[in-house]
C-alpha positions as CSV (number, residue, x, y, z in Angstrom):
1,M,15.8,44.9,-13.9
2,R,14.2,42.4,-16.3
3,R,17.7,41.0,-17.2
4,A,18.5,40.5,-13.5
5,C,15.3,38.7,-12.9
6,A,15.8,36.5,-16.0
7,L,19.3,35.7,-14.8
8,V,18.1,34.7,-11.3
9,F,15.3,32.6,-12.8
10,S,17.7,30.8,-15.2
11,L,20.1,30.1,-12.4
12,A,17.4,28.7,-10.1
13,L,16.1,26.6,-13.0
14,S,19.6,25.2,-13.7
15,L,20.1,24.3,-10.1
16,Q,16.7,22.6,-10.0
17,V,17.5,20.6,-13.1
18,Q,20.9,19.6,-11.6
19,A,19.2,18.5,-8.3
20,A,16.6,16.5,-10.2
21,A,19.1,14.8,-12.5
22,L,19.7,11.0,-12.2
23,L,23.4,10.4,-12.2
24,A,24.8,7.1,-13.3
25,S,28.3,5.6,-12.7
26,V,30.0,2.2,-12.7
27,D,33.0,0.9,-10.7
28,R,34.7,0.0,-14.0
29,T,34.1,0.0,-17.7
30,R,36.3,-3.0,-18.7
31,L,35.7,-6.4,-17.3
32,N,35.9,-10.1,-18.2
33,A,33.0,-12.2,-19.1
34,G,31.4,-13.9,-16.1
35,E,32.4,-11.0,-13.8
36,T,29.9,-8.6,-12.1
37,L,30.0,-4.8,-11.9
38,E,28.2,-2.3,-9.7
39,L,26.0,0.4,-11.3
40,T,25.2,3.4,-9.0
41,L,22.2,5.7,-9.6
42,Q,22.1,8.9,-7.5
43,T,19.6,11.7,-7.2
44,Q,19.3,14.8,-4.9
45,D,15.6,15.4,-5.7
46,I,13.8,14.7,-2.5
47,T,10.4,14.9,-4.3
48,Q,11.2,11.7,-6.2
49,F,9.6,8.6,-4.8
50,G,9.8,4.9,-5.8
51,K,12.7,3.1,-7.5
52,P,14.3,3.5,-10.9
53,D,12.9,1.3,-13.7
54,L,15.4,-1.4,-14.2
55,E,13.5,-3.2,-17.0
56,P,15.8,-1.9,-19.8
57,L,18.7,-3.7,-18.2
58,Q,17.2,-7.2,-18.7
59,A,18.1,-7.5,-22.3
60,S,21.9,-7.4,-21.8
61,F,22.4,-7.9,-18.0
62,E,21.3,-10.1,-15.2
63,V,20.4,-8.0,-12.1
64,R,22.0,-9.8,-9.2
65,G,21.0,-7.4,-6.4
66,T,19.8,-3.9,-5.6
67,R,20.3,-1.9,-2.4
68,Q,19.3,1.6,-1.5
69,V,21.3,4.1,0.5
70,N,19.9,7.4,1.9
71,N,22.2,10.2,2.9
72,L,21.5,13.4,4.8
73,T,24.3,16.0,5.0
74,T,24.6,19.5,6.4
75,L,27.0,22.0,4.8
76,N,27.2,25.7,5.7
77,G,23.8,25.5,7.4
78,E,22.1,23.9,4.4
79,T,20.8,20.4,4.5
80,Q,21.1,18.2,1.4
81,A,19.5,14.8,1.0
82,S,20.5,12.3,-1.6
83,T,19.5,8.8,-2.5
84,R,21.7,6.1,-4.2
85,W,20.7,2.8,-5.7
86,I,23.6,0.3,-6.0
87,I,22.8,-2.4,-8.6
88,T,25.0,-5.5,-9.1
89,L,24.9,-6.5,-12.8
90,L,26.2,-9.6,-14.6
91,P,26.7,-9.1,-18.4
92,R,24.9,-11.8,-20.5
93,Q,27.5,-11.6,-23.3
94,S,30.9,-10.4,-24.2
95,G,31.9,-7.5,-26.5
96,S,30.8,-3.8,-26.5
97,L,27.7,-3.4,-24.3
98,Q,25.7,-0.3,-23.3
99,I,23.9,0.4,-20.0
100,P,20.9,2.2,-21.4
101,A,19.3,5.3,-20.0
102,L,17.2,4.5,-16.9
103,H,14.2,6.5,-15.7
104,L,13.1,7.7,-12.3
105,G,9.8,9.6,-12.7
106,E,10.5,12.4,-15.2
107,V,14.3,12.3,-15.1
108,S,16.6,9.8,-16.7
109,S,20.3,8.9,-16.5
110,Q,22.9,9.0,-19.3
111,P,24.0,5.8,-21.2
112,I,27.3,4.2,-20.2
113,E,29.5,2.2,-22.6
114,L,31.2,-1.1,-21.4
115,Q,33.8,-3.4,-22.8
116,V,33.3,-7.1,-21.8
117,L,36.3,-9.2,-22.7
118,Q,36.0,-12.8,-23.9
119,A,36.3,-15.4,-21.1
120,Q,39.3,-17.7,-21.3
121,D,38.6,-21.2,-22.6
122,N,40.7,-23.1,-20.0
123,V,38.7,-24.7,-17.2
124,I,40.2,-24.8,-13.8
125,E,39.6,-28.1,-12.0
126,N,39.7,-28.8,-8.2
127,L,39.4,-25.2,-7.3
128,A,40.4,-24.3,-3.7
129,P,38.0,-22.4,-1.6
130,V,40.5,-19.5,-1.7
131,F,43.1,-18.9,-4.4
132,I,45.0,-16.0,-5.8
133,E,45.8,-15.1,-9.4
134,A,48.4,-12.6,-10.7
135,S,48.7,-11.3,-14.3
136,L,50.5,-8.5,-16.2
137,D,48.9,-6.5,-19.0
138,Q,52.1,-7.0,-21.0
139,N,55.2,-9.2,-20.4
140,S,57.7,-7.0,-22.2
141,I,58.0,-3.2,-21.9
142,Y,60.7,-0.5,-22.3
143,V,62.7,0.6,-19.3
144,Q,60.7,3.2,-17.2
145,A,57.5,2.4,-19.1
146,Q,54.4,1.2,-17.3
147,A,53.3,-2.4,-16.7
148,V,50.1,-3.0,-14.8
149,L,50.1,-5.9,-12.4
150,T,46.6,-7.2,-11.4
151,L,46.0,-9.4,-8.4
152,R,42.7,-11.2,-7.9
153,I,41.8,-13.2,-4.8
154,Y,38.9,-15.6,-5.5
155,H,36.9,-17.1,-2.6
156,S,33.9,-19.4,-2.8
157,V,33.5,-19.2,1.0
158,A,32.8,-16.2,3.2
159,L,35.8,-14.4,4.8
160,Y,36.1,-12.4,7.9
161,D,37.4,-8.8,7.9
162,D,40.9,-9.8,9.1
163,S,42.3,-10.5,5.6
164,S,45.7,-9.1,4.6
165,L,48.1,-9.1,1.6
166,S,51.9,-9.0,1.8
167,R,53.5,-5.8,0.5
168,L,54.8,-5.7,-3.0
169,Q,58.5,-4.6,-3.1
170,L,60.7,-4.7,-6.1
171,D,64.4,-3.9,-6.4
172,G,65.2,-1.8,-9.4
173,A,61.6,-0.7,-10.1
174,K,59.1,1.8,-8.8
175,V,55.6,0.6,-7.7
176,E,52.5,2.8,-7.7
177,P,49.2,1.4,-6.3
178,L,46.3,2.0,-8.6
179,G,43.6,3.1,-6.2
180,E,41.8,1.0,-3.6
181,S,40.9,-2.6,-3.9
182,R,37.7,-3.5,-5.8
183,T,35.2,-6.3,-5.0
184,Y,32.8,-8.1,-7.3
185,E,31.6,-11.6,-8.2
186,K,32.6,-14.1,-10.9
187,E,31.1,-17.5,-11.8
188,I,33.7,-20.2,-12.3
189,N,32.7,-23.7,-13.3
190,G,29.2,-23.0,-12.2
191,V,30.3,-21.8,-8.8
192,R,29.9,-18.2,-7.7
193,H,33.1,-16.7,-6.3
194,G,33.7,-13.4,-4.6
195,V,36.7,-11.5,-6.1
196,I,39.0,-9.0,-4.4
197,E,41.0,-7.1,-7.1
198,M,44.1,-4.9,-6.6
199,R,46.2,-3.3,-9.3
200,Y,49.8,-1.8,-9.3
201,A,51.7,0.2,-11.9
202,I,55.3,-1.1,-12.2
203,Y,58.1,1.1,-13.7
204,P,61.4,-0.8,-14.2
205,Q,64.4,1.5,-13.7
206,R,66.9,-0.7,-15.6
207,S,66.8,-3.0,-18.5
208,G,66.8,-6.8,-18.1
209,D,64.5,-9.3,-16.5
210,L,62.5,-8.2,-13.4
211,T,61.1,-10.9,-11.2
212,I,57.8,-10.1,-9.5
213,P,57.8,-12.1,-6.3
214,S,54.8,-14.2,-5.1
215,L,52.5,-12.4,-2.7
216,T,50.7,-14.0,0.2
217,F,47.0,-13.5,1.1
218,S,45.9,-14.4,4.6
219,A,42.3,-14.6,5.9
220,T,40.0,-16.5,8.2
221,T,37.2,-18.4,6.5
222,V,33.6,-18.6,7.9
223,E,32.5,-22.2,8.3
224,P,28.8,-22.7,7.4
225,A,26.3,-23.4,10.2
226,T,25.3,-27.0,10.9
227,D,22.0,-28.5,12.0
228,Q,23.1,-28.5,15.7
229,D,24.4,-24.9,15.6
230,S,22.4,-22.3,13.7
231,A,25.1,-19.7,14.0
232,P,28.2,-19.7,11.6
233,R,31.4,-20.8,13.2
234,S,34.9,-19.3,12.9
235,G,36.9,-21.3,10.5
236,K,40.7,-21.8,10.1
237,Q,43.3,-19.4,9.0
238,T,44.0,-19.6,5.2
239,H,47.2,-18.6,3.4
240,V,47.5,-18.6,-0.4
241,S,50.3,-17.3,-2.5
242,S,50.5,-16.1,-6.1
243,A,53.0,-17.4,-8.7
244,Q,56.2,-15.5,-9.6
245,I,56.1,-13.5,-12.8
246,T,59.0,-12.4,-15.0
247,L,58.8,-8.9,-16.6
248,Q,61.3,-8.1,-19.4
249,A,62.5,-4.5,-19.5
250,K,63.9,-3.5,-22.9
251,P,66.6,-0.8,-23.2
252,I,66.0,2.6,-24.8
253,P,65.8,2.2,-28.6
254,A,68.9,3.2,-30.4
255,S,66.9,5.5,-32.7
256,Y,65.8,7.7,-29.8
257,P,67.5,11.1,-29.9
258,A,70.5,11.6,-27.6
259,N,70.4,14.2,-24.8
260,T,66.6,14.0,-24.9
261,P,64.5,13.0,-21.8
262,W,63.2,9.5,-22.3
263,L,59.4,9.5,-22.3
264,P,57.8,6.1,-23.0
265,A,54.0,6.6,-23.0
266,R,50.9,5.2,-24.6
267,N,49.8,8.7,-25.6
268,L,51.0,12.3,-24.9
269,T,49.2,15.6,-25.5
270,L,50.0,19.3,-25.0
271,E,47.4,21.9,-24.0
272,E,47.8,25.7,-23.8
273,H,45.6,28.3,-22.1
274,W,46.0,32.1,-21.8
275,S,44.5,34.5,-19.2
276,P,43.6,36.9,-20.6
277,D,43.5,35.7,-24.2
278,P,46.0,37.9,-26.1
279,T,44.0,37.3,-29.3
280,Q,40.8,38.7,-27.8
281,A,42.0,41.7,-25.9
282,A,44.7,44.3,-26.5
283,T,48.0,43.9,-24.6
284,Q,50.1,46.9,-23.6
285,I,53.6,47.2,-22.2
286,G,53.6,46.2,-18.5
287,D,50.4,44.1,-18.7
288,S,50.6,40.6,-17.2
289,L,49.6,37.6,-19.3
290,T,49.3,34.2,-17.6
291,R,50.2,31.2,-19.8
292,S,49.4,27.7,-18.8
293,V,50.8,24.6,-20.6
294,T,49.7,21.1,-19.5
295,I,51.4,17.9,-20.6
296,K,49.3,14.7,-20.2
297,A,51.0,11.4,-20.6
298,E,49.1,8.1,-20.5
299,G,51.2,5.4,-18.8
300,L,53.5,7.7,-16.9
301,S,53.3,9.2,-13.5
302,S,53.5,13.0,-13.1
303,T,57.0,12.8,-11.6
304,Q,58.3,11.3,-14.8
305,I,57.3,14.2,-17.0
306,P,60.2,16.6,-17.4
307,P,59.7,20.4,-17.4
308,L,59.3,22.2,-20.8
309,P,62.4,24.0,-21.9
310,G,62.3,27.7,-21.1
311,V,61.8,30.1,-24.0
312,E,63.5,33.5,-23.8
313,V,62.0,36.2,-26.0
314,T,63.5,39.6,-26.4
315,G,61.0,42.2,-25.0
316,L,59.2,39.6,-22.8
317,R,60.0,38.9,-19.2
318,R,59.0,35.5,-17.7
319,Y,58.0,34.8,-14.1
320,P,57.3,31.0,-13.7
321,D,55.3,29.5,-10.9
322,Q,55.7,26.1,-9.3
323,P,54.5,23.3,-11.5
324,Q,51.3,21.4,-10.6
325,L,51.6,17.6,-10.7
326,R,48.5,15.3,-10.9
327,N,47.9,11.6,-11.4
328,E,44.6,10.1,-12.6
329,I,43.7,6.4,-12.4
330,N,41.9,4.8,-15.3
331,D,41.4,1.2,-16.6
332,R,44.8,1.3,-18.3
333,G,46.8,2.6,-15.3
334,L,48.1,6.0,-14.6
335,L,47.5,9.2,-16.5
336,G,50.1,11.8,-15.3
337,S,49.8,15.5,-16.0
338,R,52.2,18.4,-15.4
339,E,50.9,22.0,-15.6
340,E,53.4,24.8,-15.9
341,R,52.1,28.4,-15.4
342,E,54.1,31.6,-15.9
343,A,53.4,35.3,-16.0
344,L,54.6,37.1,-19.1
345,V,55.2,40.8,-19.0
346,P,56.0,42.6,-22.2
347,T,58.6,45.4,-22.0
348,H,58.6,46.5,-25.7
349,A,55.9,47.5,-28.1
350,G,55.5,45.7,-31.4
351,T,55.2,42.1,-32.5
352,L,56.6,39.4,-30.3
353,E,57.0,35.8,-31.5
354,L,56.8,32.9,-29.1
355,P,58.4,29.9,-30.9
356,N,56.7,26.6,-31.1
357,Q,57.6,24.0,-28.3
358,D,58.2,20.4,-29.0
359,V,58.1,17.3,-26.8
360,I,59.7,14.2,-28.1
361,W,58.4,10.8,-26.8
362,W,58.2,7.1,-27.6
363,N,54.8,5.7,-28.5
364,T,54.8,2.4,-26.6
365,R,51.4,1.3,-28.1
366,E,52.7,1.6,-31.7
367,D,56.4,1.3,-30.9
368,H,57.8,4.3,-32.7
369,L,59.1,7.9,-32.1
370,E,56.6,10.7,-32.0
371,R,56.7,14.5,-31.5
372,S,54.0,16.6,-29.9
373,S,54.1,20.4,-30.5
374,L,52.6,23.7,-29.4
375,Q,52.2,26.1,-32.3
376,A,54.1,29.4,-32.3
377,Q,52.2,32.3,-30.8
378,T,52.3,35.9,-32.0
379,L,51.7,38.7,-29.5
380,Q,50.8,42.2,-30.6
381,I,52.0,44.6,-27.9
382,Q,50.9,48.2,-27.8
383,D,52.6,51.2,-26.2
384,N,51.5,52.1,-22.6
385,P,51.1,55.8,-22.1
386,A,51.3,55.4,-18.4
387,L,54.8,53.9,-18.7
388,S,56.1,56.2,-21.4
389,A,58.0,58.3,-18.9
390,D,60.1,55.3,-17.7
391,T,60.6,53.8,-21.2
392,P,63.7,54.9,-23.0
393,S,62.8,56.7,-26.2
394,T,63.9,55.1,-29.5
395,S,65.4,57.0,-32.3
396,V,63.1,57.4,-35.4
397,P,64.8,58.1,-38.7
398,L,63.7,61.5,-40.0
399,E,62.8,62.0,-43.6
400,S,65.1,64.3,-45.6
401,G,63.9,67.8,-46.1
402,P,65.1,71.4,-46.8
403,L,68.3,72.4,-45.1
404,W,67.4,76.0,-44.1
405,P,65.2,75.0,-41.1
406,W,68.1,73.3,-39.5
407,Q,70.4,76.3,-40.1
408,L,67.8,78.6,-38.6
409,S,67.4,76.5,-35.5
410,T,71.2,76.3,-35.1
411,L,71.4,80.1,-35.2
412,I,68.7,80.5,-32.6
413,L,70.4,78.0,-30.4
414,A,73.7,79.8,-30.7
415,L,72.1,83.2,-29.8
416,T,70.3,81.6,-26.8
417,T,73.6,80.1,-25.6
418,L,75.4,83.5,-25.9
419,S,72.6,85.2,-24.0
420,G,72.7,82.7,-21.3
421,F,76.5,83.0,-21.0
422,A,76.2,86.8,-20.7
423,L,73.5,86.5,-17.9
424,W,75.8,84.1,-16.0
425,W,78.7,86.4,-16.3
426,R,76.6,89.3,-14.9
427,A,75.3,87.1,-12.1
428,R,78.8,86.4,-10.8
429,S,79.0,90.0,-9.5
430,Q,75.6,89.6,-7.7
431,P,75.3,88.3,-4.1
432,A,74.3,84.7,-3.7
433,V,70.5,84.1,-3.5
434,L,69.1,81.2,-1.6
435,R,66.9,78.8,-3.6
436,A,63.2,78.8,-3.1
437,A,62.0,76.0,-0.9
438,Q,61.2,72.9,-2.9
439,S,57.6,72.0,-3.2
440,G,56.5,68.4,-2.4
441,P,58.4,65.8,-0.3
442,S,62.2,66.0,-0.2
443,P,64.4,63.2,-1.6
444,R,65.3,62.3,2.0
445,T,61.6,61.8,2.8
446,L,61.0,59.7,-0.3
447,L,64.1,57.6,0.6
448,D,62.7,57.0,4.1
449,D,59.4,55.9,2.6
450,L,61.2,53.5,0.3
451,K,63.2,52.1,3.2
452,R,60.1,51.5,5.3
453,A,58.3,49.7,2.4
454,C,61.4,47.5,1.7
455,Q,61.7,46.6,5.4
456,A,58.0,45.7,5.5
457,N,58.5,43.3,2.5
458,D,55.5,44.9,0.7
459,P,56.1,44.7,-3.1
460,Q,53.1,47.0,-4.0
461,A,54.1,49.8,-1.6
462,T,57.8,49.4,-2.5
463,R,57.0,49.8,-6.2
464,Q,55.0,53.0,-5.5
465,A,57.8,54.4,-3.2
466,L,60.4,53.5,-5.8
467,D,58.7,55.3,-8.6
468,A,58.3,58.4,-6.4
469,W,61.9,58.4,-5.4
470,A,63.1,57.7,-9.0
471,R,61.3,60.9,-10.3
472,Q,63.6,63.0,-8.0
473,Q,66.8,61.5,-9.5
474,P,68.8,62.9,-12.4
475,E,68.5,59.6,-14.3
476,T,65.5,57.4,-15.0
477,L,65.2,54.1,-13.1
478,A,65.9,52.2,-16.3
479,E,69.2,54.1,-16.8
480,M,70.3,53.5,-13.2
481,A,69.5,49.8,-13.6
482,A,71.4,49.5,-16.8
483,R,74.6,51.0,-15.1
484,F,74.3,49.2,-11.8
485,V,73.8,45.4,-12.0
486,P,72.7,44.8,-8.4
487,L,69.9,47.3,-8.9
488,S,68.8,45.5,-12.1
489,D,68.7,42.1,-10.3
490,A,66.8,43.5,-7.4
491,L,64.2,45.1,-9.8
492,D,63.8,41.7,-11.5
493,G,63.0,40.1,-8.1
494,L,60.4,42.9,-7.4
495,N,58.7,42.6,-10.7
496,G,58.6,38.8,-10.3
497,A,56.7,39.3,-7.0
498,L,54.3,41.8,-8.6
499,Y,53.4,39.6,-11.6
500,S,53.3,36.1,-10.0
501,E,51.7,34.3,-7.1
502,T,54.9,34.4,-5.0
503,G,54.6,38.0,-3.9
504,Q,53.9,37.1,-0.3
505,Y,57.4,35.6,-0.1
506,W,59.3,38.6,-1.4
507,Q,62.0,40.1,0.7
508,G,62.9,43.8,0.3
509,E,66.4,43.6,1.8
510,E,68.1,43.1,-1.5
511,L,66.5,46.1,-3.2
512,W,67.2,48.4,-0.2
513,R,70.8,47.3,-0.2
514,A,71.1,47.9,-3.9
515,I,69.6,51.4,-3.5
516,G,72.1,52.2,-0.7
517,T,75.1,51.2,-2.7
518,I,74.3,53.1,-5.9
519,P,77.4,55.2,-6.9
520,T,77.0,58.7,-5.6
521,A,77.2,60.2,-9.1
522,E,73.8,58.7,-9.8
523,Q,72.1,59.8,-6.6
524,A,70.1,63.1,-6.4
525,Q,71.8,66.0,-4.5
526,P,70.1,66.8,-1.2
527,T,68.1,70.0,-1.0
528,P,69.5,73.0,0.8
529,G,69.4,72.8,4.5
530,E,69.8,69.0,4.6
531,S,73.7,69.1,4.8
532,S,76.0,71.7,6.3
533,S,78.9,70.7,4.2
534,L,77.7,72.2,0.9
535,P,80.2,74.4,-0.9
536,P,79.2,78.0,-1.6
537,L,77.0,78.6,-4.6
538,Y,79.4,81.1,-6.3
539,P,83.0,80.2,-5.2
540,K,85.5,83.0,-5.8
C-alpha cells in the first residue's frame, strides 16, 4: 500500500513539474548576421503570473518585440490552459551564441545554442522595394545527392496577403519542399526588410548540368497613408523574378562497388532494438522475438533508402512487417529514416548466430566510401517442453558399454514377438469383436472444427483446431508437412499470421485446401460406424 501511494505521489509530482516547466524553442538555429529569429516560451502552469525576465538576453541580442498568446483547449473533458510569449531577437554579433536560461517565477527554460553566420561584405545599392534572392548550399553534388535551394523574398514595404510564388519544376530531378515558409526581418544598408524564406531539397537523377529556372514572386504592395488620407491605400501589383542557377551533378565515383545501391549521404547510422531483449530473458523454441532495425540517412529522403538484405538463419523463421518510412526536416535539409521490423521464431534449440549486416554508402561531406555495420548477434535458444511432442527427436550418440544388456533386451523382444504371434494365431479362430467406442471427439468432428476455423479466417482458432486434429493422425504435423509441400507452405502462412501484425489479413482457404488434398495414406482411418464400406476385421 505504501509503495502504491508513493508511486501515485511521484507520478503526480512529475506531472506538476512538467506543467510548471518553461519550454523554450526557436524557429531556426542557423541564421545570417543581421537577420532576426523568433524565440517562443511556453508554460501550462496557470498559477504563474507576469512575464519572463528577458534581461539575460540583452548581452547578446536586441529584443525587437514581444507578444503574448493565451490558449484554452478541451481534450477528453479536461481543460488545459497554456501561455506563450513570442519574442523577436536580433543577434548583436556573429559566431556561436547561446540563448541563456530565462526565468518565470520559480521555473526556468533550458539554454539554446545558435550559429550566426558572418554577413557578406558586398553592399547592394539601389535596392528595390521588393526583390528575390536564390542560392544553393553547394553548386556541385553527386547524382541523386541532396542540394538545398533557398529562396528569400525581401520587402521594405508592407505587402497584402495575396502574394504567390511560381511552382518549382525540374526535368531530371526530384524536388522536396522543406517545410512551410518562414518569415523574419533583416537589416540591409540600414533599412529594415521583411524576409519570406522557402527551401527545397533537389535530387538530380542524372549526371550533368541542371538548370534551376527563375521563379516569379507576385504581390500587392501597401502604399503608405498621406496627409489627406489617413488610411493606407492599395498599391500596385509587383512581380519580381530570381536569377537562374546551374547545379552540376557528378556521376557515381568509379571506386564505388558495383551491384551495390548508390547511397550519397552526409551521414548514415544503423540502430537495432529487440523486444523482448534476448540477452535479458530466456528464449525458447516457438517464442516470438521482434527485431527492429532503423537506417537514418542525412541528406536523403526515406524513399531513397533501400531495404536491408534478408538474413536466412537455419533454425530461425522470419516474418517481416511493412517498413516504416519517415522524413525529418532540419537546418541542413532532409533526414530520412527507414525502420524494418520482423518477428523471429526459433524452431531449434541451441546457439543461433545472426551475422553482421553492412550498409555501404558514400560520404558526401568528406567525399569517400564508408561502411556502417550492425554487429553479429548470438541467440541462446532453449527447448520448449510444451512443443516437445511436435518436435522430431534428434539422435544422441550413446556411449559404449557392456554387450550383455543389448543381448538380454534382444532376447526379451524376441520372446514377446513370439507370444504376440501365438495370441494372434489363436484369435483367428475367435469371432470378431467390435471395438470399444472411442473416447473424446472423433476425427470427423475435429476435421469439421478445423474447416469452420479456416473458413472464419481465424489464425488462433485454426491453430488450436489443427493441433487437435493432428494428434489423431498416424504421423506428426511436422512429418506430414515434410512429405506434402502444399501443407508446408500453408503452415508457413499460418505461422506468419500468428507471429506478426498481419494476422487480421490471413485467409484460411489455402490451409483447408492443403488438408483436403493430403494423400490418403497419411490421413487417419475413420472410426467404426462412420463408413459402411469397411472390410471385415478378420477376412477368411
